[in-house]
N, C-alpha and C positions, 0 to 999 in steps of 0.2 A: 231773726238775726237782722243785723245791720245792712249785709250785703245782700238780703232778699232771699236767701237759701234758708230751707228748715234745717234745724240741727239733726244730726244723724240718729236714729233710735238704734237701741240695744239690737236689732234684728237687721240691721245694715243701713246703706245709705237710703236718704229718702227720695221718693221720686222726683223731687225739683233737683237731686243732685246728679241725676243721670240725664244723659243726652237721648231721647227718645228714638229707636230704629224706626226708620221710615218704609212702610209697605205702601206701595201705590195701588190703588183699587179702582178699577172700571167698571162702570155700570153697564152692562150688557142689554139690559132691559129697563126703560125710563123709570118705571115704578119700582124696581127692586131697593131694598132697602140695605145700607152699608153696614158691614160689622160693627156693632157695638158694643162696649161692656155694659153691664148692668150697675156697677159700681165701680169707682175708680180704681181700686186694688183688686178687682178680679183678673184671675191669670188668663183668660179666654175671652173672646168676643162672640156675641151671639151672632148666628146664622139664621136667616130668615128664607122662607120659600118664596121663589118669585112665580110659583105656580100652584094651583090646587090640586090634590090628589084626595082619594079616600083608599083606605087600607082595610081590607075586611081582615079578621082574623087569621093569623099565620102567612098574611102576603107580604110582598115587598114591594116598592117603587123606586125609580129612581126620579130625584127631585131636583131642579135647578134654583140655585139662589140668585141668579140673574147678575152676577160679578165675576170678574176674573182680577187675579192678583199678578202683581210684580213683586216677588220676594227678593231681597238682597241676597247677593251670594253668600254663602256660609249659612244659611237659614233653611227652614222647612216649616210646613204649617200642617198641624194635624187636626183633624175633625172628629169631633168626640160627641157622645151622645148628651143629651140635657138632663141631668139626673130627675126631675121633676117630671118630665114627662115619662120617664122610664119606669119610675115609681109608680104614678097614677095611671098609665095609659099603657106601660108596656112597649113604648115605641122606641127604638133603639137604631143604630147603625150596623148593618150587616158587617161592615169591614172594619169596624172600629179597632183602633184609629185608623182613619183613612189618612194617605199621606200626600201631600201636595209638594212637589219639589219646586226649587227656585226657579228653574228653567221653563215651568208650565205656565202657559199665558191663556188656557181655555178656561170654560165658565167652571165655577166652582159647583159640582153637583154632588149630591148625597144619596146613598142607598139605605132608604129608611126600611125599616120592618116592623110590622105591628106583632109583638110577640104574645099579646092577648089571646086568649083561645074562644073567648065569646063575643066582645064587643069591636065593632067596627072603628076605624079611628080616622077622622077628617082632619086634613092637612088645607089651611086656607092662604092664599096669597097675602104674603106679611107675617105669618106666623113664625115664631122663632121655634126652630126645630134641631138646632146643633149648635156646637160651641166650636171656634177656631181658635186654636192655640199655636203661636209662633215660637218657635224653638231656634235657638244658635247651635251651630253644629261645630265641633271642633275638627281641625286637621286630622286625618287620618291617613294612614300607611299601613297597608296588609303586608305582612313578611311572612312568607312560608317557611316553617321551620320543621325539624325533624322530631324533636319533643316539646311538649309543653311541660312548663313548669308546674310542681304540684300545689294544690291549694287544700284548704279543709275539707271542701265539697268534692273536689275531684270531678269524678265522672257521674256521680249519682243524679239522677235526672229528677223530672217533675214530680213533686210531691214527696222528695227525699228528706226534707226537714221535719216531716209528721204533719198532723192534721191540727 
């Protein structure tokens, strides 16, 4: 288009039509890799290890990423496993998703677990080991009430919709 912006797609505005949310990132370790997207339209940023570790089958370790974040008010970050590592090697995050609140300024650290029953998994410094998803949060107020309105599901719990 003449104004330099891409036309909207049927799925919403193009990336150039939105102002980016700015998240400040501080390197705590000089060799730390900053979070980066593998592809421009990826939802999450890859997180990399700032330290090496070896995970025997069934074990876990806390691994630092060597970075700290300054998330804007009204946002949070979620740490998520990388699907390829989970599928090929059984590597996951114990507390997936991990939650980083906007007020936290410490190092981003991940609790990795090797779920493979036979193979040891080694993490090298700089390896992409998880994903970071930045999410916006609505303003929320909790109101205590005596009764809740009815719904189709009501109080039926986990697994209530069938297999």
